[in-house]
N, C-alpha and C positions, 0 to 999 in steps of 0.2 A: 525163316523169319523169326523163329524163336531165338536164334542166336543173336540176331541184331538187337532184339529187345533187351537181352541180358547185357550186351555191351553198352547200350545207351543208358542203362540204369546205373552203371558204375561211374563213379566220379573219382578222378585222380586227386587224392588229398595230400599228396607228397609236398606240394608247394604251400599248403595251408600252415604246416608247422614252421616253414621258413618265414612266412608273413607274420605269424604270431611272435616268433623270436625277434624279428625286426621291430615290431611294435613295442615289445617289452624293452628292448634296448633304447628305443626312442624315448619312452616315458622315463626310463632311468636317467638318461642324459639330460632331458629337459626339466625334470622336476627338481625341486630343491628340498634338502633335508633340514629340519630345524635342529639347531644346536642346543644341547642341554645348558641350562643356565644355573649357576650356583655361586657359592662363595669361594674365593681363591684364598685359602688359608693353609698355613703349614701347621702340622701338629707339632707339639713340643717334643723335645728329645726325650727318649726313655731314660729313666733314672738308673744309673749304674749300680746303686746300692739298694738295699731293702728299705732304708729309712730316708725317704725323700721329702719329708715335711720341712717346710721352711717358715720361719717367723716373719710375718709382714707387719710392719708398723701401721697402725690404723690410719694414720694420716696419709699414707701412700696408697690407700685403697678407696677408689670411688665406686660406690655401689649403685647400680642402676637396676630398678625393679620394674617389670612390666606386668600389670595385673590384667584380670579378665575384662575389665572395662576399658582397656587400651589407654590406661593412664600411666604416666611416667613418674616414678619416684626416684629422685637422685639423693642419696644419703637420707632417705626417708622424708624428703621434702618434695611436694608436688612441683613439677616443672613442665613447661610447654615444650613440645618437640622443637620448635623454632629456636629455643634458647639452649638446647643441648650441646650444639657444636661449640659455642662460646664457653660454656661451663667446662667442657672437656679440655679445651685449649688452656683455660685459666688453671685448671687442676694440673695438667701435665707440665706446663711451662712455668710453674710457680717458683722454683728455685728456693725452696724453704731452707735448705742447708747451705746456701750460697756457694755450692761447689760447681755450679754450671756457669761457665763464662759466656755462653751464647744465649742463655735464657733471658726472657724479658718480663718474667713474672714479678709479683709484688712481694714474694717471700712470706706469705701468710703461714702462721703456725698450724692452721687447720687444713692445709693443702699439702701436696706432695713435696718431698725433699728435692727431687730432680727428675728429669724424664726417664732415666734408667731405672728408677725405683717406683715410678707411677704404674699402678695396675688398675685396670677397669674391670669390675665384675658385673656381668649381666645375668640377671635372674628373671626368667619369664614364666608366667603361669601357663599351665597347659591350655587354658582357654584364650590366651592372647592370640589375636589374629596374626597370621603369617605376614600379612601386608604391614602391620604395625611393627613387627619384629624387624622386617627388612628396612623400614624407614629409620629405625633406631640404629641399625648396623651401618646404614649409609651415612648418617650423621657422625658416627664414630670414625669411620674411614675418612670422611671429609675433614674432620678436625685434625687428624694426624697428617693428612695431605697438606692442609694449610700451614701447619707448623713446619713440616719438612720443606715446603716451597719457600717459606720465609728464611729458613736456615740456608738453603741453597743460594738464595738471592744475596744474603749478607756475607756468606762465607766464600762462595765461589764466583759470584757475580756473572753467572751465565745461565742459560735456560736448562731446564731439567733434561731435555733431549740430548744435550751435549756433554753430560757427565760421563766420566770414565767409570769403569767397574769399581775401582778403589774409592772414588769419590761417592759413588752410590752406596757402597758399604758404610762409608763414614756418615752419610745422611741417615741410614737406617740404624746405625749405632747411636747416633745423637738422639733420635726419637724412636726407640723401639716400640712396635705395636704390640702391647701386652694386654690382651683382653681375655678374660676368663668367662666362659659361658657355662654356668653351673646348671645342673639338673633341677627341675622343680621338685619340691618335697610334698 
């Protein structure tokens, strides 16, 4: 009788590992993983020489400052976020030097020469909220998207989804996305 008690107290746990493994696989297959979200930006090319400073005409630089109060200063003038997209489009598409055949700007002497020369500098305070910074970045991307979309409509007369690789390069060259994000001081 002592032997029967010992046998009855033993439990075969060999199949428990199999069940745990199957449950693990089930949860891995059924669950979803969140994707990381971030900015899709390319870094600028490395400078091949030691002296890579370039002279930028002041009229070709649109300075956007974000302060700790989540206020937007464009060329040191207070601007509402809703007006930023149009301001950027006017600046980039200005055609100040009349060298741009597809630009529809007013040719103001206070704005950029052409889209290839236009540079947008974004300076944010360390206390600027991340949400505010993202809103500003969204407006910048939307402004360039609007300009490129109009260029595609007038130049190629077809939807963006039907562009060839060469046509897409031509669009990006017409309105290059030149944004400089500088470190706070």
